[in-house]
C-alpha positions, 0 to 999 in steps of 0.5 A: 499500499502507498503512504498517506499524502500530508499537507497543512490542513489535510491528508490523502490516503491510498486510493483516494483523490482530493480536489481543493483550493489551498490558501497561500496568501491574502488580498488587500480586503483580507480575502484568501488567495488560493491555488487549485490542487488535485492530489491522486494517491494510488493504492499501490506504493510508488514514487510522488510526482509533482506537476506544476504550471503557471508560475508565470501567470500568462503561461497557458500551455502547462495548465492544460497538461496539468489539468488533463493528467489530473482529470482526463486520465485513468488513474486506476493502476497508479503506483504512487502519488500524483500532486497537481498544481496547474496555477501556481501564480493565481494573482498573476493568472487572474490579471493575465501577466507574467509576474505577481501584480503590484510589485511586479516579483517573479514567483519563479525566482522566490523559492524555496521561499521564506514565510517571513518576508516578501509576499512572493517569498511567502506564497512560494513557502507555502506551495514549496513546503506543502506540495513540492519538498514532500515529492520525489520528482517534479516536472515544472511546465513553462512557455516562452514570453510573450512575443516569442515561442519555444520548441518543446524542450527540457532544461535540467541539471544534467550533472545530478544523476536523479535529475538527468534521469527525469530529463532524459525520460521525458524524451525531448529532443533537446535537453539544455543543461544547467542548474537553472537560476537561483530561486527557480523552482526546479533548481530549489526543489532539485537541491531539496531532494525533489528531482525537477526539470523545467518543460518549455513549450510554446508561447504565452496566452495560448493553448497549443494542442500539438505541443500540449500532446507531445508534453503529455507523452512526456509525462507518461514517459517519465511515469513509465521510467519510475514504475508509476504506470505498468501500461506505458513504456519510456519513449525515445524521441528519435534524436536528442542532443544535451547542450551544456556549453555556452558556445553550443547555443546563442541568442541571434539578436537584431542589429538593425530596427525594423520588421522581421521576416522569420524564414524558419519556424521553431524546431527547424534545422538550419545550416551554417550561413543560411538566412535565418530571417531578414529585417527590413524598414517600412519601405522593404528596403535596407534589408538586413539578413541575419545568418546562422553562425553554425549549423543547429536547431531553432529552440526559440524564435520570434513571434512579434515581428517588430524589433529594435536593435539588440532585440532577440530573434531566435535561440539557436543550439548546435547539432554535432555531426552525428546528431545531424545525421540522426536528425535528418534520418528521423525527419525523412522517415516521418515526412 
């Protein structure tokens, strides 16, 4: 039998599911600020997996991923426990903005939190202590900021073997290695013993069905890797690259202001020297071509076509020769 999952004010026993709103702060009027929580505790023993989304209030793709896992999947054979937190930043979600309103603080730089300091750190502490730190593994879903879009990829500390296991099991083509910023959920959770990765997909203010479906496959793959589902298998994405050095990735930035025509979408392969995009003025003259400095995949690209000099255009990660061959074979087979 699995163990009870306990939190401040309640417990979820083996074979039970609870849906509730958990108080993390208060408004100016003294009304509670509450986050939605669903906990599914399987009858059989297994790890505890935490799924989190909308630490940035305008990042919506992850919300739908967590909701579907919690409310549309059959968990009758679940081994272990699922802790589903679809909207961490409720004030930002209501205002449809990235950060916590009023003081413009980033909840994803406030973990593990502190219940005696800022409002952001108090919220983070309530979430972290009750629902993140008690878990074994975590998947934290994010999107790009407004005006840009990301291909589905994972960010993880690949020097930490338990975290690397989660990242590899999610089965994305691209893994960007690194601890993550101080105060980010994945870094602080991993350092506290909850092996956590960030999953990036798409853009803010959208439900993007193909990306959501691909991420749901990743969740199933992680559950299979850790024995939470007896009916699923760990997925292999067809090709993979782990980016762990600064020279393997770069942001291409605009050297001129104007209107951008992107020549490739997110996830596309570009060869060294190819034109990734063109910047022109309102008369379509004075064209500035932006070329790829090396062969690689566009992890993130511009959606808003208006730029100043210095604005980011796209995020390019390098592929070595063997990975390039695997990429081409995979895409030829699936065209």
